[in-house]
Residue frames relative to the residue before (quaternion, step in Angstrom):
aa qw qx qy qz dx dy dz
M 1.0000 0.0000 0.0000 0.0000 0.00 0.00 0.00
T 0.4145 -0.7407 0.4768 0.2285 3.56 -0.73 1.08
P 0.6220 -0.5522 0.3931 0.3920 3.60 -1.18 0.46
T 0.6032 0.5658 -0.3677 0.4252 3.61 1.07 -0.60
I 0.6659 0.4907 -0.3018 0.4740 3.58 0.93 -0.88
I 0.6317 0.5258 -0.3333 0.4620 3.57 1.00 -0.83
S 0.6565 0.5107 -0.3138 0.4578 3.60 0.92 -0.87
M 0.6502 0.5115 -0.3173 0.4636 3.58 0.99 -0.81
L 0.6606 0.5021 -0.3125 0.4625 3.60 0.95 -0.83
V 0.6380 0.5123 -0.3251 0.4741 3.58 1.00 -0.79
F 0.6482 0.5175 -0.3186 0.4589 3.59 0.96 -0.85
L 0.6677 0.4914 -0.3007 0.4714 3.58 0.92 -0.88
G 0.6495 0.5209 -0.3237 0.4494 3.60 0.99 -0.78
V 0.6629 0.4910 -0.3032 0.4770 3.59 0.94 -0.89
T 0.6447 0.5192 -0.3243 0.4577 3.58 0.97 -0.81
A 0.6508 0.5129 -0.3176 0.4610 3.60 0.97 -0.81
V 0.6566 0.5063 -0.3154 0.4616 3.58 0.96 -0.84
I 0.6639 0.4977 -0.3091 0.4647 3.59 0.92 -0.88
G 0.6501 0.5137 -0.3163 0.4620 3.58 1.00 -0.79
L 0.6508 0.5098 -0.3137 0.4670 3.57 1.01 -0.81
L 0.6553 0.5019 -0.3161 0.4678 3.58 0.95 -0.83
A 0.6477 0.5123 -0.3222 0.4629 3.58 1.00 -0.80
F 0.6483 0.5104 -0.3199 0.4657 3.59 1.03 -0.75
V 0.6637 0.5096 -0.3097 0.4516 3.58 1.01 -0.81
F 0.7704 0.4001 -0.2095 0.4500 3.55 0.71 -1.08
R 0.4983 0.6397 -0.4498 0.3743 3.59 1.18 0.01
E 0.5413 0.6436 -0.3991 0.3653 3.61 1.20 -0.37
Q 0.6128 0.5772 -0.3597 0.4024 3.57 1.15 -0.49
G 0.3926 -0.7491 0.4617 0.2676 3.56 1.16 -0.40
P 0.5656 -0.6046 0.4320 0.3576 3.58 -1.20 0.48
Q 0.3283 -0.7684 0.5163 0.1876 3.56 -0.51 1.15
T 0.6164 0.5667 -0.3585 0.4127 3.58 1.02 -0.69
S 0.6772 0.4778 -0.3012 0.4716 3.59 0.88 -0.87
T 0.6178 0.5400 -0.3494 0.4523 3.57 1.06 -0.68
R 0.6558 0.5021 -0.3101 0.4708 3.58 0.95 -0.86
L 0.6546 0.5023 -0.3219 0.4643 3.61 0.98 -0.78
D 0.6310 0.5256 -0.3370 0.4605 3.59 1.01 -0.74
L 0.6411 0.5116 -0.3309 0.4666 3.59 1.03 -0.71
L 0.6742 0.5107 -0.3038 0.4386 3.57 0.99 -0.83
V 0.7445 0.3937 -0.2313 0.4870 3.60 0.93 -0.85
G 0.5664 -0.6562 0.3618 0.3430 3.59 1.26 0.02
K 0.4060 0.7184 -0.4845 0.2904 3.60 1.17 0.26
R 0.7748 0.0355 -0.0408 0.6299 3.54 1.20 -0.50
S 0.3280 -0.7437 0.5511 0.1885 3.57 -1.19 0.47
R 0.6136 -0.5466 0.4167 0.3887 3.53 -1.24 0.45
K 0.6060 0.5781 -0.3610 0.4102 3.55 1.06 -0.71
D 0.6630 0.4929 -0.3094 0.4709 3.57 0.92 -0.88
Q 0.6657 0.5113 -0.3086 0.4475 3.54 0.94 -0.88
Q 0.6782 0.4892 -0.2920 0.4642 3.58 0.94 -0.88
A 0.6379 0.5184 -0.3377 0.4586 3.59 1.00 -0.78
T 0.6355 0.5204 -0.3256 0.4682 3.56 1.06 -0.75
D 0.6524 0.5152 -0.3163 0.4570 3.58 0.99 -0.83
I 0.6513 0.5152 -0.3295 0.4492 3.60 0.99 -0.78
L 0.7426 0.4149 -0.2290 0.4731 3.58 0.87 -0.92
R 0.5859 0.5918 -0.3718 0.4101 3.57 1.21 -0.32
K 0.4589 -0.6684 0.5051 0.2957 3.57 -0.99 0.75
T 0.4592 -0.6726 0.5064 0.2833 3.54 -1.05 0.77
A 0.6899 -0.4829 0.3398 0.4187 3.52 -1.31 0.25
F 0.6551 0.5167 -0.3267 0.4440 3.58 1.02 -0.70
E 0.6197 0.5368 -0.3585 0.4463 3.62 1.06 -0.57
N 0.7078 0.4153 -0.2570 0.5103 3.58 1.12 -0.61
D 0.7680 0.3063 -0.1367 0.5456 3.55 1.24 -0.30
K 0.0370 0.8685 -0.4936 0.0257 3.56 0.95 0.93
R 0.7813 0.3212 -0.1634 0.5096 3.58 0.91 -0.88
S 0.1741 0.8091 -0.5406 0.1510 3.54 0.91 0.87
L 0.6020 -0.5743 0.4165 0.3666 3.54 -1.21 0.55
L 0.6319 0.5412 -0.3368 0.4408 3.59 1.00 -0.81
E 0.6813 0.4809 -0.2987 0.4641 3.59 0.90 -0.86
A 0.6553 0.5298 -0.3155 0.4364 3.58 1.08 -0.66
I 0.7610 0.3826 -0.2095 0.4801 3.59 0.96 -0.84
T 0.6234 0.5440 -0.3472 0.4414 3.62 1.21 -0.22
P 0.4901 -0.6541 0.4794 0.3196 3.63 -0.89 0.83
K 0.6148 -0.6022 0.3730 0.3466 3.54 -1.12 0.71
F 0.6579 0.5356 -0.3369 0.4084 3.58 1.00 -0.74
L 0.6088 0.5421 -0.3671 0.4480 3.62 1.21 -0.28
S 0.1585 -0.8498 0.4899 0.1126 3.59 1.27 -0.45
P 0.1114 -0.8237 0.5535 0.0533 3.63 0.28 1.19
Q 0.5765 0.5819 -0.3901 0.4205 3.61 1.11 -0.53
K 0.6561 0.4928 -0.3104 0.4799 3.59 0.96 -0.83
L 0.6340 0.5430 -0.3355 0.4366 3.57 0.97 -0.81
F 0.6789 0.4738 -0.2928 0.4784 3.59 0.92 -0.86
E 0.6524 0.5048 -0.3218 0.4647 3.60 1.00 -0.75
Q 0.6679 0.4984 -0.3065 0.4600 3.59 0.93 -0.82
A 0.6866 0.4461 -0.2754 0.5037 3.58 1.14 -0.60
D 0.3095 -0.7624 0.4997 0.2707 3.59 1.31 -0.23
C 0.3347 0.7441 -0.4893 0.3080 3.53 1.00 0.98
H 0.2105 -0.8108 0.5402 0.0808 3.56 -0.64 1.16
I 0.4550 0.6589 -0.4654 0.3772 3.57 1.25 0.32
K 0.5086 -0.6474 0.4709 0.3169 3.57 -1.00 0.79
P 0.5499 -0.6239 0.4330 0.3477 3.60 -0.97 0.74
S 0.6370 0.5226 -0.3394 0.4538 3.59 1.01 -0.72
T 0.6261 0.5323 -0.3396 0.4575 3.59 1.08 -0.66
L 0.6609 0.4929 -0.3057 0.4762 3.56 0.95 -0.87
T 0.6359 0.5111 -0.3252 0.4782 3.57 1.05 -0.75
G 0.6302 0.5350 -0.3312 0.4549 3.59 1.05 -0.72
V 0.6295 0.5176 -0.3296 0.4766 3.58 1.03 -0.77
A 0.6449 0.5188 -0.3230 0.4590 3.58 0.99 -0.83
L 0.6607 0.5011 -0.3105 0.4647 3.61 0.98 -0.80
V 0.6290 0.5231 -0.3335 0.4685 3.58 1.04 -0.75
L 0.6619 0.4929 -0.3075 0.4736 3.59 0.95 -0.85
A 0.6268 0.5273 -0.3418 0.4607 3.60 1.04 -0.72
A 0.6622 0.4915 -0.3063 0.4756 3.59 0.94 -0.86
F 0.6304 0.5332 -0.3322 0.4560 3.56 1.05 -0.75
G 0.6630 0.5046 -0.3102 0.4578 3.59 0.95 -0.85
A 0.6591 0.4951 -0.3135 0.4713 3.59 0.97 -0.80
T 0.6493 0.5228 -0.3197 0.4504 3.59 0.99 -0.80
I 0.6518 0.5090 -0.3166 0.4645 3.57 0.94 -0.88
T 0.6296 0.5386 -0.3358 0.4482 3.59 1.01 -0.77
M 0.6935 0.4627 -0.2827 0.4745 3.59 0.91 -0.87
L 0.6539 0.5071 -0.3253 0.4577 3.60 1.00 -0.74
A 0.6760 0.4750 -0.2917 0.4819 3.58 1.10 -0.63
K 0.4049 -0.7473 0.4386 0.2919 3.60 1.37 0.07
L 0.3130 0.7240 -0.5377 0.2979 3.55 0.99 0.90
P 0.6734 -0.4711 0.3473 0.4517 3.64 -1.18 0.24
L 0.5554 -0.6569 0.4007 0.3154 3.54 -0.97 0.91
W 0.6287 0.5492 -0.3604 0.4162 3.62 1.05 -0.57
L 0.5724 0.5719 -0.3890 0.4404 3.60 1.28 -0.12
A 0.5296 0.6671 -0.4010 0.3371 3.59 1.18 -0.49
P 0.7030 0.4349 -0.3110 0.4690 3.68 0.73 -0.84
I 0.6128 0.5472 -0.3629 0.4397 3.62 1.07 -0.61
N 0.6880 0.4624 -0.2805 0.4839 3.58 0.85 -0.97
A 0.6256 0.5310 -0.3424 0.4576 3.59 1.04 -0.73
F 0.6590 0.5069 -0.3135 0.4588 3.60 0.94 -0.83
V 0.6494 0.5222 -0.3245 0.4476 3.60 0.93 -0.86
L 0.6991 0.4561 -0.2831 0.4723 3.60 0.87 -0.89
S 0.6434 0.5387 -0.3348 0.4287 3.60 1.03 -0.69
T 0.6424 0.5287 -0.3354 0.4420 3.62 1.14 -0.42
L 0.4884 0.6964 -0.4292 0.3037 3.63 1.18 -0.28
P 0.6678 0.4839 -0.3412 0.4511 3.69 0.81 -0.77
F 0.6808 0.4734 -0.2966 0.4737 3.59 0.98 -0.76
L 0.5924 0.5336 -0.3619 0.4831 3.58 1.17 -0.50
W 0.6266 0.5202 -0.3278 0.4788 3.59 1.05 -0.76
L 0.6467 0.5145 -0.3214 0.4624 3.60 0.98 -0.80
Y 0.6592 0.5027 -0.3115 0.4645 3.59 0.94 -0.84
M 0.6622 0.4959 -0.3083 0.4696 3.60 0.96 -0.83
K 0.6264 0.5245 -0.3346 0.4697 3.59 1.06 -0.71
R 0.6435 0.5121 -0.3162 0.4729 3.59 1.01 -0.79
A 0.6748 0.4975 -0.3015 0.4541 3.58 0.86 -0.96
S 0.6532 0.5121 -0.3178 0.4583 3.60 0.98 -0.79
R 0.6594 0.5052 -0.3139 0.4598 3.58 0.96 -0.82
L 0.6659 0.4928 -0.3085 0.4675 3.61 0.92 -0.84
K 0.6336 0.5222 -0.3346 0.4626 3.59 1.05 -0.69
K 0.6458 0.5068 -0.3227 0.4712 3.60 0.97 -0.78
F 0.6406 0.5243 -0.3258 0.4567 3.57 0.98 -0.83
Q 0.6505 0.5190 -0.3187 0.4539 3.58 0.93 -0.84
A 0.6655 0.5004 -0.3056 0.4619 3.59 1.00 -0.77
Q 0.7168 0.4479 -0.2491 0.4729 3.60 1.10 -0.66
L 0.5198 0.7003 -0.4056 0.2737 3.59 1.16 -0.45
S 0.6523 0.5207 -0.3395 0.4337 3.61 0.87 -0.83
D 0.6559 0.4871 -0.3148 0.4830 3.61 0.95 -0.80
G 0.6454 0.5255 -0.3294 0.4459 3.58 1.00 -0.75
L 0.6596 0.4996 -0.3137 0.4657 3.60 0.95 -0.81
E 0.6492 0.5010 -0.3213 0.4736 3.59 0.98 -0.74
L 0.6337 0.5133 -0.3346 0.4721 3.58 1.06 -0.69
V 0.6216 0.5208 -0.3361 0.4790 3.60 1.05 -0.73
A 0.6553 0.5133 -0.3153 0.4558 3.61 0.94 -0.86
R 0.6606 0.4896 -0.3186 0.4716 3.62 0.94 -0.78
A 0.6416 0.5147 -0.3322 0.4616 3.58 1.00 -0.73
L 0.6405 0.5120 -0.3286 0.4686 3.59 1.04 -0.73
R 0.6475 0.5127 -0.3253 0.4605 3.62 1.00 -0.71
S 0.6646 0.5022 -0.3124 0.4567 3.57 1.12 -0.57
G 0.6402 -0.5693 0.3048 0.4161 3.58 1.30 0.08
Q 0.5234 0.6360 -0.4243 0.3762 3.60 1.21 0.07
S 0.5388 -0.6070 0.4748 0.3403 3.53 -1.25 0.44
L 0.6811 -0.4807 0.3504 0.4269 3.56 -1.31 0.20
A 0.6403 0.5288 -0.3336 0.4462 3.60 0.98 -0.81
L 0.6758 0.4710 -0.2997 0.4813 3.59 0.94 -0.84
A 0.6047 0.5399 -0.3593 0.4623 3.59 1.11 -0.60
M 0.6298 0.5086 -0.3289 0.4863 3.59 1.05 -0.71
H 0.6287 0.5343 -0.3261 0.4615 3.57 1.09 -0.76
V 0.6158 0.5436 -0.3432 0.4556 3.59 1.05 -0.73
V 0.6428 0.5061 -0.3198 0.4780 3.58 0.97 -0.83
G 0.6611 0.5153 -0.3027 0.4536 3.57 0.97 -0.83
E 0.6981 0.4630 -0.2711 0.4741 3.58 1.12 -0.61
E 0.7826 0.4086 -0.1774 0.4350 3.56 0.90 -0.95
M 0.7506 0.4020 -0.2264 0.4730 3.60 0.99 -0.69
P 0.5499 -0.6255 0.4340 0.3435 3.60 -1.17 0.47
E 0.6410 -0.4977 0.4109 0.4154 3.52 -1.34 0.06
P 0.6128 -0.1002 -0.7715 -0.1386 1.59 -2.31 1.01
I 0.5070 0.6740 -0.4360 0.3139 3.62 1.17 -0.26
S 0.6137 0.5480 -0.3592 0.4405 3.60 1.06 -0.62
T 0.6408 0.5280 -0.3236 0.4537 3.58 1.02 -0.77
E 0.7009 0.4730 -0.2775 0.4560 3.58 0.85 -0.95
F 0.6938 0.4505 -0.2899 0.4814 3.61 0.83 -0.88
G 0.6374 0.5143 -0.3274 0.4712 3.58 1.06 -0.69
R 0.6244 0.5296 -0.3434 0.4601 3.58 1.07 -0.61
V 0.6109 0.5338 -0.3470 0.4706 3.57 1.08 -0.71
F 0.6554 0.5136 -0.3097 0.4590 3.59 0.95 -0.85
E 0.6797 0.4832 -0.2921 0.4683 3.58 0.92 -0.88
E 0.6448 0.5209 -0.3323 0.4500 3.61 0.99 -0.73
Q 0.6758 0.4599 -0.3139 0.4830 3.60 0.94 -0.76
N 0.5827 0.5460 -0.3772 0.4690 3.61 1.18 -0.37
L 0.6882 0.4685 -0.2711 0.4831 3.56 1.13 -0.64
G 0.6754 -0.5360 0.2766 0.4243 3.59 1.27 0.16
I 0.5256 0.6127 -0.4308 0.4033 3.58 1.24 0.01
P 0.5042 -0.6432 0.4705 0.3327 3.64 -0.87 0.84
I 0.5459 -0.6596 0.4049 0.3209 3.55 -0.93 0.92
E 0.5903 0.5656 -0.3789 0.4338 3.61 1.12 -0.54
E 0.6670 0.4821 -0.3037 0.4800 3.59 0.97 -0.82
S 0.6305 0.5308 -0.3382 0.4543 3.59 1.01 -0.73
M 0.6770 0.4815 -0.2982 0.4701 3.58 0.98 -0.82
K 0.6170 0.5198 -0.3481 0.4775 3.60 1.09 -0.59
S 0.6283 0.5149 -0.3335 0.4783 3.57 1.05 -0.70
M 0.6213 0.5340 -0.3402 0.4615 3.58 1.06 -0.71
C 0.6297 0.5258 -0.3339 0.4642 3.60 1.06 -0.72
E 0.6405 0.5052 -0.3322 0.4734 3.61 1.08 -0.61
R 0.6718 0.4783 -0.2979 0.4808 3.58 1.04 -0.73
V 0.7720 0.1955 -0.1034 0.5958 3.58 1.14 -0.66
P 0.1336 -0.8228 0.5475 0.0737 3.63 0.01 1.20
N 0.2623 0.7545 -0.5427 0.2595 3.55 0.18 1.34
M 0.4683 -0.7076 0.4532 0.2733 3.58 -0.75 1.04
D 0.6454 0.5203 -0.3264 0.4542 3.61 0.98 -0.78
L 0.6329 0.5171 -0.3317 0.4712 3.57 1.05 -0.70
K 0.6253 0.5250 -0.3383 0.4679 3.60 1.06 -0.68
F 0.5982 0.5439 -0.3599 0.4657 3.60 1.09 -0.65
F 0.6552 0.5182 -0.3016 0.4596 3.56 0.97 -0.91
V 0.6773 0.4854 -0.2938 0.4683 3.59 0.87 -0.93
T 0.6460 0.5128 -0.3179 0.4675 3.59 0.99 -0.80
A 0.6484 0.5161 -0.3175 0.4609 3.58 0.98 -0.85
V 0.6463 0.5077 -0.3243 0.4684 3.59 0.96 -0.78
G 0.6585 0.5133 -0.3171 0.4499 3.59 0.94 -0.83
I 0.6615 0.4919 -0.3097 0.4738 3.59 0.97 -0.83
Q 0.6586 0.5160 -0.3165 0.4470 3.59 0.94 -0.85
R 0.6790 0.4816 -0.3012 0.4651 3.58 0.96 -0.78
S 0.6701 0.4801 -0.3021 0.4788 3.59 1.21 -0.41
T 0.8127 0.2591 -0.1049 0.5113 3.58 0.90 -0.93
G 0.4933 -0.6499 0.4439 0.3705 3.61 1.18 -0.38
G 0.3771 0.7089 -0.5440 0.2438 3.55 -1.33 0.10
D 0.5918 -0.5646 0.4460 0.3634 3.52 -1.37 0.15
L 0.2539 -0.8068 0.5172 0.1310 3.57 -0.13 1.28
A 0.6158 0.5607 -0.3576 0.4225 3.61 1.02 -0.73
E 0.6649 0.4884 -0.3082 0.4736 3.59 0.94 -0.84
I 0.6283 0.5297 -0.3362 0.4600 3.58 1.00 -0.78
L 0.6803 0.4858 -0.2949 0.4628 3.58 0.91 -0.89
D 0.5944 0.5527 -0.3656 0.4556 3.60 1.09 -0.61
K 0.6776 0.4829 -0.2932 0.4708 3.57 0.93 -0.88
I 0.6464 0.5029 -0.3253 0.4727 3.58 0.99 -0.81
G 0.6486 0.5253 -0.3147 0.4521 3.58 0.98 -0.84
Y 0.6414 0.5135 -0.3216 0.4705 3.58 1.04 -0.77
V 0.6533 0.5059 -0.3139 0.4677 3.58 0.95 -0.87
V 0.6540 0.5131 -0.3133 0.4592 3.59 0.94 -0.86
R 0.6621 0.5079 -0.3129 0.4536 3.58 0.93 -0.88
E 0.6786 0.4778 -0.2943 0.4739 3.60 0.90 -0.90
R 0.6349 0.5217 -0.3299 0.4647 3.58 1.02 -0.76
F 0.6611 0.4959 -0.3088 0.4709 3.58 0.95 -0.82
R 0.6376 0.5222 -0.3273 0.4622 3.60 1.05 -0.74
I 0.6700 0.4810 -0.2982 0.4804 3.58 0.91 -0.88
L 0.6235 0.5374 -0.3395 0.4551 3.58 1.03 -0.73
G 0.6347 0.5201 -0.3267 0.4690 3.59 1.06 -0.72
Q 0.6440 0.5075 -0.3220 0.4732 3.59 1.02 -0.77
V 0.6425 0.5177 -0.3257 0.4617 3.58 0.98 -0.81
K 0.6568 0.5025 -0.3176 0.4639 3.60 0.94 -0.81
A 0.6398 0.5188 -0.3307 0.4606 3.58 1.04 -0.73
L 0.6920 0.4796 -0.2799 0.4613 3.57 0.97 -0.86
T 0.7435 0.3744 -0.2150 0.5107 3.59 1.09 -0.63
G 0.3615 0.7667 -0.4731 0.2402 3.60 1.25 0.16
E 0.6512 0.5161 -0.3217 0.4540 3.58 0.98 -0.84
G 0.6655 0.5008 -0.3076 0.4601 3.58 0.97 -0.83
R 0.6592 0.5023 -0.3191 0.4598 3.60 0.95 -0.81
L 0.6574 0.4956 -0.3168 0.4709 3.60 0.99 -0.79
S 0.6309 0.5191 -0.3344 0.4697 3.59 1.02 -0.76
G 0.6461 0.5239 -0.3210 0.4528 3.57 0.99 -0.80
V 0.6456 0.5162 -0.3231 0.4609 3.58 0.96 -0.84
V 0.6732 0.4938 -0.3014 0.4606 3.58 0.90 -0.92
L 0.6909 0.4902 -0.2896 0.4456 3.58 0.85 -0.96
I 0.6851 0.4678 -0.2945 0.4744 3.59 1.04 -0.67
A 0.7280 0.4486 -0.2510 0.4536 3.58 0.91 -0.89
L 0.5832 0.6307 -0.3814 0.3415 3.62 1.04 -0.66
P 0.6784 0.4742 -0.3369 0.4488 3.70 0.74 -0.80
F 0.6729 0.4868 -0.3091 0.4632 3.60 0.94 -0.82
A 0.6450 0.5120 -0.3269 0.4637 3.59 0.99 -0.78
L 0.6645 0.4913 -0.3054 0.4730 3.59 0.95 -0.85
F 0.6409 0.5151 -0.3263 0.4663 3.59 1.01 -0.79
G 0.6635 0.4998 -0.3116 0.4614 3.61 0.94 -0.82
F 0.6395 0.5195 -0.3287 0.4616 3.58 1.02 -0.77
M 0.6897 0.4634 -0.2850 0.4778 3.58 0.87 -0.92
L 0.6252 0.5535 -0.3453 0.4284 3.58 1.07 -0.68
N 0.7220 0.4189 -0.2406 0.4953 3.58 1.05 -0.74
S 0.7215 0.4354 -0.2598 0.4715 3.61 1.05 -0.61
K 0.8033 -0.0195 0.0461 0.5934 3.61 0.94 -0.86
P 0.1573 -0.8494 0.4959 0.0892 3.63 0.34 1.22
D 0.6466 0.5398 -0.3416 0.4169 3.61 0.98 -0.73
Y 0.5749 0.6020 -0.3797 0.4036 3.60 1.20 -0.36
V 0.7855 0.2977 -0.1454 0.5228 3.60 1.08 -0.74
E 0.4642 0.7098 -0.4461 0.2857 3.61 1.19 -0.07
S 0.5605 0.6044 -0.3969 0.4036 3.61 1.18 -0.36
L 0.5411 0.6276 -0.4054 0.3859 3.61 1.22 -0.26
W 0.7917 0.2226 -0.1477 0.5494 3.63 1.14 -0.41
T 0.6336 0.5232 -0.3475 0.4516 3.62 1.22 0.08
T 0.7362 0.3330 -0.2124 0.5496 3.61 1.20 -0.33
D 0.6110 -0.5693 0.4056 0.3715 3.55 -1.20 0.54
L 0.6559 0.5017 -0.3155 0.4676 3.60 0.93 -0.84
G 0.6528 0.5202 -0.3151 0.4516 3.58 0.99 -0.81
K 0.6368 0.5238 -0.3279 0.4611 3.59 1.01 -0.77
K 0.6550 0.5016 -0.3125 0.4709 3.58 0.99 -0.85
M 0.6477 0.5122 -0.3149 0.4680 3.56 0.99 -0.80
S 0.6442 0.5221 -0.3262 0.4538 3.60 0.99 -0.79
V 0.6620 0.4958 -0.3093 0.4693 3.59 0.92 -0.91
F 0.6579 0.5041 -0.3122 0.4643 3.59 0.93 -0.87
A 0.6515 0.5187 -0.3212 0.4508 3.60 0.97 -0.82
I 0.6536 0.5049 -0.3196 0.4645 3.59 0.97 -0.83
I 0.6539 0.5003 -0.3164 0.4712 3.61 0.94 -0.85
A 0.6580 0.5044 -0.3123 0.4638 3.58 0.96 -0.84
Q 0.6304 0.5283 -0.3358 0.4590 3.60 1.02 -0.72
I 0.6608 0.5041 -0.3076 0.4633 3.57 0.96 -0.90
L 0.6681 0.4924 -0.3008 0.4698 3.58 0.91 -0.89
G 0.6537 0.5117 -0.3122 0.4619 3.57 0.99 -0.78
A 0.6466 0.5129 -0.3195 0.4656 3.59 1.00 -0.82
L 0.6637 0.4939 -0.3104 0.4683 3.60 0.95 -0.84
T 0.6481 0.5207 -0.3231 0.4523 3.58 1.00 -0.76
I 0.6683 0.4867 -0.2987 0.4768 3.57 0.90 -0.91
R 0.6414 0.5181 -0.3259 0.4625 3.58 0.98 -0.79
K 0.6404 0.5201 -0.3226 0.4641 3.59 1.01 -0.77
I 0.6694 0.5109 -0.3052 0.4447 3.58 0.99 -0.76
V 0.7810 0.3637 -0.1840 0.4731 3.60 0.81 -1.01
N 0.6395 0.5176 -0.3374 0.4575 3.62 1.19 -0.36
I 0.0299 0.8135 -0.5726 0.0967 3.57 0.02 1.37
K 0.3552 -0.7460 0.5270 0.1992 3.56 -0.70 1.09
V 0.1334 -0.7743 0.6162 0.0550 3.54 -1.03 0.91
């Protein structure tokens, strides 16, 4: 096969993957135009939230998806998609992963690399959509944590002005940015539809696994059972959350060098091994073809795991 044909096939494969990704991610819609429509009054948060509550989720329309079938129950892909606020169907994301896997295997064969590299490259490329989903979830949870203290203080001020807890949640949904506005607004809409507010708030804790949010939900449940000044309780919780978030930021700044060193030290051997495996396989094949190489490989993997756990123990400071 001539280099020209190989180049054309690679170009067509990359174009197909980019087109498929663009088709998949277009379902999320332009966020910028949505924000502008909210600002100029063309649409309201209430309409948007009511539509989200009554709209079926991706899992309701895709009950027998391949991802849900092959994933163990304890991993709960439904929770993962809800926590990431991802409206893409699981079967669609799985399809993108399969296309990327086929693309990686095809490129390996066209480049005339050893055939046993094809499943490795296919597996690496197939994990990219799920890595994107995990990063989207982590980013959303981090934003929620940063907004929670302001949201609790806003709820406390609304309660002091004479509004009920449900209306205070509605104020947060109207005044604050996403993702906290979406979650608090959903609680307000669910209690409007007849769901008890305690159950709605517990559902919010499942969608947003945040310890500070659980403190807030627990405090509301105790106050509604025994009574007390909820506004004062929320002020104290908001202060604790704000100080905890500030100290956590200082800890991350102080441990940034250690975390970056850990990432480099852990990723460098695997990156170098992957580069040598694709560029000169015979140079590293003695690691699994000889007895000494096998022992060295096992020892290296154990040492990497122990080193990663040690570095994580050093830089992971609980606040």
